[in-house]
N, C-alpha and C positions, 0 to 999 in steps of 0.2 A: 579806290577800293576802301571800304570801311574796315575798322579794326576787327569786327566780328567775322567778316569774310576771310580776313587774313588769318585769324586764329583758327578757323575751320580748315583752311588750307594747311596750316602748320600741323594740326592734328592728323589730317588725312595723310600727309607725307610721312609723319612719324609712324603711323599704323602700317603704311605700305612698307617702309624700311624694316620695321619689326617683323612683318610677315615674310619679307624677302630673306632676312637673316635666319629665320626659323626654318624656312623651306629649303634653303641652300646654306647649311651651316659652315661649310668649308669653301664657299664661293667667294670670289673677290667682288668688291664694289666698283663697278665701272665709273669712269670719271663723270659721266653725265648724271649718274645716280648720286655721286658725292656732291656735285653741284646742286642737285635738287634738294638733298638733305641739309646741307649747311649754308647755302648761299642764296637760294631763291627767295625764301621768306624775308631775310634781312634786306635784300634788294627791294622787294615790294614794299616793305615797311618804310624804307628810306625814301623811295621815289613815288610811292602811292599809286602805282599802276602796274599792270601785269607785264609779262615778258613778251607780249606780241610785237612790241617795237624792236626787240633785239634779234628776232629771227629774220631770215631772208625775206619772207613774205611781208613782214612788218616793214622792213626797210624799203622794199619795192613800193609798198602802199604809201609810205611817207614821201618817197620820191615823186610819185604820181600826184599826191596832194600839193607838194611844193610847186610842181609844174602848173597845176591848175590855179593856185593862188598867184603865182608869178604872172600869169596872163592878166589877172585883175589889177596887179600893182605895177605893171610895166610902164604906165603913164607917169609915174612919180619920177621926176628928173633926178633928185638927189639920191645917190646910191645908198647912203646910210639910211635915209628915211624910207626908201623902198624896202631895204632889208628888214628894218624894224617893223614895217607894216606887214610884210610877209610872215615874219616870225610871230607877230601878235595874232594875225588871222589864223595861223596854224595852231597856236596854243588855244585859242578860243574854240577851234573845231575839235581838237583831240582831248582837251582837258579843261573844260570851262571852270571847274572848281579851283584851278590854279591861277586863273587870271587875277591880276592885281597883286599876286604874291611874288612876282619876279622883281628883284631889286634892280635899281638903276646901276649902271656900271660905275666903277670908281675911276675917276679921271687919273691918267698917268701924269707923272711929272714930265714936262718937256725937257729934253736934253738938247743942248745946242753945241 
């Protein structure tokens, strides 16, 4: 998501919450509305994509995508290389703007 779209979403949420509070002045703010007001936009700004991945349907879709990708990478013998290929293919499919921006893992010190 680009910054302009996120700013528009932020404005729309603020207007919605203002209208809600004016319409129901003594009403409480349900937890989901609190999350919408205070947490959705910062989450989108941080991760640069919408909330579709966080819902049940999004998770089911990701599961299906991983299964399909897994069928194409099952011939890779090394499990680490297979996992890396699966994750790379998934990232390219769902967020091509983020490819190349994933840092290499930091090696751990071996303990003996």
